[in-house]
C-alpha positions in Angstrom: -105.6 -15.0 -53.4 -108.3 -16.8 -51.4 -111.5 -15.2 -52.8 -113.3 -15.2 -56.1 -115.7 -12.3 -56.6 -118.8 -12.5 -58.8 -121.7 -10.5 -59.9 -124.7 -11.1 -62.0 -127.9 -9.2 -63.1 -131.4 -10.2 -62.1 -131.9 -12.1 -65.3 -131.9 -15.6 -66.7 -128.3 -16.7 -66.8 -126.6 -20.1 -66.3 -123.9 -18.4 -64.2 -126.5 -16.9 -61.9 -128.1 -20.3 -61.3 -124.7 -21.9 -60.7 -124.0 -19.3 -57.9 -127.4 -19.5 -56.4 -127.3 -23.3 -56.2 -124.1 -23.0 -54.3 -122.2 -25.1 -56.9 -119.2 -22.7 -57.1 -118.9 -22.7 -53.3 -118.9 -26.5 -53.5 -116.4 -26.5 -56.3 -113.8 -24.4 -54.4 -114.5 -25.4 -50.8 -111.6 -27.9 -50.6 -109.2 -25.2 -52.0 -110.1 -22.8 -49.3 -111.3 -20.3 -51.8 -114.2 -18.1 -50.7 -116.9 -17.1 -53.3 -118.4 -13.7 -52.6 -120.8 -11.3 -54.4 -119.6 -7.8 -55.2 -122.9 -6.6 -53.8 -122.0 -7.9 -50.3 -118.7 -5.9 -50.1 -118.4 -3.1 -47.7 -116.1 -1.1 -50.1 -118.1 1.0 -52.5 -115.4 0.6 -55.2 -115.8 -3.2 -55.1 -119.6 -2.9 -55.3 -119.1 -0.5 -58.3 -117.2 -3.2 -60.1 -120.5 -4.6 -61.1 -120.4 -1.9 -63.8 -116.6 -1.2 -64.1 -115.4 -4.8 -63.8 -112.3 -3.4 -62.1 -112.1 -5.8 -59.2 -109.3 -8.5 -59.5 -110.3 -12.1 -59.5 -113.9 -11.5 -60.5 -116.5 -12.9 -62.9 -119.6 -11.1 -64.3 -122.6 -12.3 -66.3 -125.5 -10.1 -67.0 -126.5 -7.2 -69.2 -124.0 -6.7 -72.0 -124.0 -2.8 -72.0 -122.0 -2.5 -68.8 -119.6 -5.2 -69.9 -119.0 -3.4 -73.3 -118.8 0.0 -71.5 -116.2 -1.3 -69.0 -114.0 -2.7 -71.8 -114.3 0.5 -73.8 -113.3 2.4 -70.6 -110.1 0.3 -70.5 -111.0 -2.4 -68.0 -108.8 -5.4 -68.6 -111.4 -8.1 -69.1 -112.0 -11.1 -71.4 -115.2 -12.4 -72.8 -115.1 -16.2 -72.2 -118.7 -17.2 -73.0 -122.2 -16.1 -74.0 -125.7 -17.2 -73.3 -128.7 -16.1 -75.4 -132.2 -16.2 -74.0 -134.8 -14.7 -76.3 -137.0 -12.3 -74.3 -140.1 -10.3 -74.6 -139.3 -6.8 -76.1 -142.2 -4.5 -77.0 -143.5 -1.0 -77.5 -146.6 -0.3 -75.5 -149.2 2.5 -75.2 -152.3 3.4 -73.3 -153.9 4.8 -76.5 -156.3 2.0 -77.6 -156.6 3.5 -81.1 -153.0 4.1 -81.9 -151.2 2.1 -84.6 -147.6 2.0 -85.8 -148.5 3.4 -89.2 -146.0 6.2 -90.0 -148.9 8.8 -90.3 -150.4 7.7 -87.0 -147.2 8.0 -85.0 -145.9 11.2 -86.6 -144.8 13.5 -83.8 -145.9 11.0 -81.2 -143.7 11.0 -78.1 -141.6 8.0 -77.4 -140.4 8.0 -73.8 -136.6 7.5 -73.3 -135.4 7.1 -69.6 -132.5 9.2 -68.6 -130.5 8.5 -65.4 -129.8 11.9 -63.8 -127.4 10.6 -61.1 -124.8 8.1 -62.2 -121.2 8.1 -63.2 -121.5 4.9 -65.2 -123.2 4.1 -68.5 -126.9 4.8 -68.7 -127.8 1.2 -69.7 -131.5 1.7 -69.2 -131.5 4.6 -71.7 -129.4 2.6 -74.2 -131.6 -0.4 -73.9 -134.7 1.6 -74.6 -133.2 3.4 -77.6 -132.0 0.2 -79.1 -135.5 -1.4 -78.5 -137.3 1.5 -80.1 -135.0 1.5 -83.1 -135.2 -2.3 -83.6 -139.0 -2.5 -83.1 -139.7 0.4 -85.4 -137.5 -1.3 -88.0 -139.5 -4.5 -87.5 -142.7 -2.5 -88.2 -141.1 -0.7 -91.2 -141.5 2.7 -89.6 -138.7 5.3 -90.0 -136.9 6.1 -86.9 -136.5 9.8 -87.9 -140.2 10.2 -88.0 -140.8 10.1 -84.2 -140.2 12.4 -81.3 -138.0 11.2 -78.4 -138.7 12.7 -75.0 -136.5 12.4 -71.9 -137.9 10.7 -68.8 -135.5 11.9 -66.1 -135.2 9.5 -63.1 -132.7 8.9 -60.3 -132.5 5.1 -59.5 -130.5 3.8 -56.6 -127.2 2.5 -57.7 -124.5 0.3 -56.2 -122.1 3.2 -55.8 -124.4 5.6 -53.8 -126.2 3.5 -51.2 -125.5 2.8 -47.5 -127.3 -0.1 -45.9 -128.2 -0.3 -42.2 -125.4 -1.8 -40.2 -127.3 -5.0 -39.4 -128.3 -5.7 -43.1 -126.2 -7.5 -45.7 -125.9 -5.1 -48.5 -127.1 -7.6 -51.1 -130.3 -8.2 -49.3 -130.8 -4.5 -48.6 -130.2 -3.5 -52.2 -132.8 -6.0 -53.3 -135.3 -4.5 -50.9 -134.7 -1.0 -52.2 -135.2 -1.9 -55.9 -138.2 -0.3 -57.6 -139.9 -1.8 -60.5 -137.6 -1.8 -63.5 -140.1 0.1 -65.7 -141.7 2.3 -63.0 -140.6 5.5 -64.8 -142.0 4.3 -68.1 -145.3 3.5 -66.4 -145.4 6.8 -64.7 -144.8 8.6 -68.0 -147.7 6.9 -69.7 -150.1 7.5 -66.8 -149.1 11.2 -66.5 -149.3 11.7 -70.3 -145.6 12.6 -70.5 -145.1 10.0 -73.3 -147.4 8.2 -75.7 -145.2 5.1 -76.3 -142.5 3.4 -74.2 -140.2 0.4 -74.5 -140.4 -2.5 -72.1 -138.8 -6.0 -72.0 -138.5 -9.2 -70.1 -140.8 -10.6 -67.4 -140.9 -7.2 -65.6 -141.9 -5.5 -68.9 -144.7 -8.0 -69.5 -145.8 -7.6 -66.0 -146.0 -3.8 -66.2 -147.8 -3.9 -69.5 -150.4 -6.1 -68.0 -150.7 -4.0 -64.8 -151.3 -0.9 -67.0 -153.7 -2.8 -69.3 -151.5 -1.3 -72.0 -151.7 -2.1 -75.7 -148.7 -3.9 -77.3 -148.0 -2.1 -80.5 -145.2 -4.5 -81.7 -143.0 -7.2 -80.3 -139.5 -8.2 -81.2 -140.9 -11.5 -82.5 -142.0 -9.5 -85.5 -138.4 -9.1 -86.5 -137.1 -12.3 -88.2 -133.5 -11.0 -88.3 -132.2 -12.5 -85.0 -129.3 -10.0 -84.9 -131.8 -7.2 -84.5 -132.9 -8.9 -81.3 -129.6 -8.0 -79.7 -130.0 -5.6 -76.8 -128.7 -5.3 -73.2 -130.1 -8.8 -72.4 -129.4 -10.6 -75.6 -126.8 -12.0 -75.6 -125.5 -11.9 -72.0 -121.7 -12.2 -71.9 -119.7 -14.0 -69.2 -116.6 -12.0 -68.6 -113.6 -12.4 -66.3 -110.8 -10.0 -65.3 -107.7 -10.8 -67.3 -105.5 -10.9 -64.2 -107.3 -14.0 -62.9 -107.2 -15.6 -66.3 -103.4 -15.0 -66.6 -102.6 -16.1 -63.0 -105.0 -19.0 -62.6 -106.5 -20.3 -65.8 -107.3 -23.5 -64.1 -109.8 -21.7 -61.8 -111.5 -20.1 -64.8 -111.8 -23.4 -66.5 -113.5 -24.9 -63.3 -116.0 -22.0 -63.1 -116.8 -22.5 -66.8 -117.1 -26.3 -66.3 -119.6 -25.8 -63.5 -121.6 -23.3 -65.5 -121.7 -25.7 -68.5 -123.0 -28.4 -66.2 -125.7 -26.0 -65.0 -127.0 -25.9 -68.6 -127.4 -29.7 -68.5 -129.2 -29.4 -65.2 -131.5 -26.7 -66.6 -132.6 -28.8 -69.5 -133.7 -31.6 -67.2 -135.5 -29.3 -64.7 -137.7 -26.8 -66.5 -140.0 -26.1 -63.6 -137.2 -25.4 -61.2 -135.6 -23.1 -63.8 -138.9 -21.1 -64.1 -139.1 -20.8 -60.3 -135.5 -19.6 -60.1 -135.8 -17.0 -62.8 -139.1 -15.8 -61.1 -137.2 -15.2 -57.9 -134.2 -13.6 -59.7 -136.4 -11.2 -61.7 -138.9 -10.6 -58.9 -141.7 -11.7 -61.2 -144.5 -14.2 -61.1 -143.7 -17.5 -62.8 -146.6 -16.9 -65.2 -144.8 -13.8 -66.6 -141.4 -15.6 -66.7 -143.0 -18.4 -68.8 -144.6 -15.9 -71.2 -141.6 -13.5 -71.4 -138.9 -16.1 -72.1 -140.9 -18.8 -73.7 -141.3 -22.6 -73.3 -137.7 -23.2 -74.3 -136.1 -21.1 -71.5 -134.6 -24.2 -69.8 -132.9 -25.2 -73.1 -131.4 -21.7 -73.7 -129.4 -21.5 -70.4 -126.1 -22.7 -72.0 -122.7 -21.1 -72.3 -120.9 -21.0 -75.6 -119.3 -18.8 -78.1 -121.7 -19.1 -81.0 -120.5 -17.1 -84.0 -123.9 -15.6 -84.7 -124.3 -14.4 -81.1 -120.8 -12.9 -81.2 -121.6 -11.1 -84.4 -124.8 -9.7 -82.9 -123.0 -8.5 -79.8 -120.3 -6.9 -82.0 -122.9 -5.1 -84.0 -124.6 -3.9 -80.8 -121.2 -2.5 -79.7 -121.1 -0.5 -82.9 -124.6 0.8 -82.1 -123.6 1.9 -78.6 -120.5 3.6 -79.9 -122.4 5.4 -82.7 -124.9 6.8 -80.1 -122.2 7.8 -77.6 -123.0 5.2 -74.9 -119.4 3.8 -74.9 -116.5 6.3 -75.0 -114.3 4.5 -77.5 -114.4 1.7 -80.0 -112.3 -1.4 -79.4 -111.2 -4.6 -81.1 -114.0 -7.0 -80.4 -112.2 -10.1 -81.6 -109.3 -9.4 -79.3 -111.7 -9.1 -76.4 -112.9 -12.7 -76.9 -110.8 -15.5 -75.5 -112.0 -18.9 -76.6 -109.2 -20.9 -74.8 -110.9 -21.2 -71.3 -114.1 -22.5 -72.8 -112.2 -25.0 -74.9 -110.3 -26.1 -71.8 -113.5 -26.4 -69.8 -115.1 -28.6 -72.4 -112.1 -30.9 -72.3 -112.2 -30.9 -68.5 -115.9 -32.0 -68.6 -115.1 -34.9 -70.8 -112.8 -36.2 -68.1 -115.1 -35.6 -65.1 -118.6 -34.1 -65.0 -120.0 -33.1 -61.6 -123.3 -34.7 -60.7 -125.9 -32.1 -59.9 -129.0 -33.0 -58.0 
């Protein structure tokens, strides 16, 4: 095999920075191994592996819902690392007088996006449901005291797009992407919903654009495990075939990604600029959505608390029917590659400039 495939979400991840800086290409250039994004593939099934993680010799870091869904579907993957970046998560409304008191929100409509055209997990809906549940709990408001209303939408997906012949598909997909929370904004403006969930830099951006009122933020929840959602934590997964056949390559990818964490801590301004480009947000919103310690959080590890939070979120997704089957979480995690990468780094650490 002469190619390693990768994919990542438009989010703050150390793996994404590693790729964008060209450090994986640099790492494997002498081996004659090409590094290529799934999104740049001509084959729709390869592009779809962003969700299914079915492509051999591939890595993925991004939202955890597709990673959990793929594993529950039977994809042979291993979780080899996690990063945890605390992010803005909030319930917003256009009603200036509304409060989260149980009596005030009784029978209020909470908008819940629903993808009407996708054969993969509806991660946007799952994210919103988890956010609503966690934030109501933070405000001590019973979940069964609200009304959930569907917000049907048909986003463009990797599996159903065809770019112009002259355009690289990765660039074309980026140009087609609508605002992450466009449907929620539409629902508030049209009066279809009274309250919606938003998150991240794009969520903070849309709340500001709408001049919306923030009812409650995830920061009100002191239990960090309750912060777990699609973006917290973000797993780094690899297909098991690559790990079996070439564990040395997996170790080298992890070693470079670990080194990115060191670089990030020393370059906070560059990190902010990178994440702004990645999320298509202004640096101002990146700073406010992810906090002043963003550059210190872009590390890869297997923190037991983060693993426990992700395992708990898996249970939530199974209980609500977003993943088709439960699975042994502990068996999914393979700590050996990270341990080997840490040993490798002690011998030789790349110098990143």
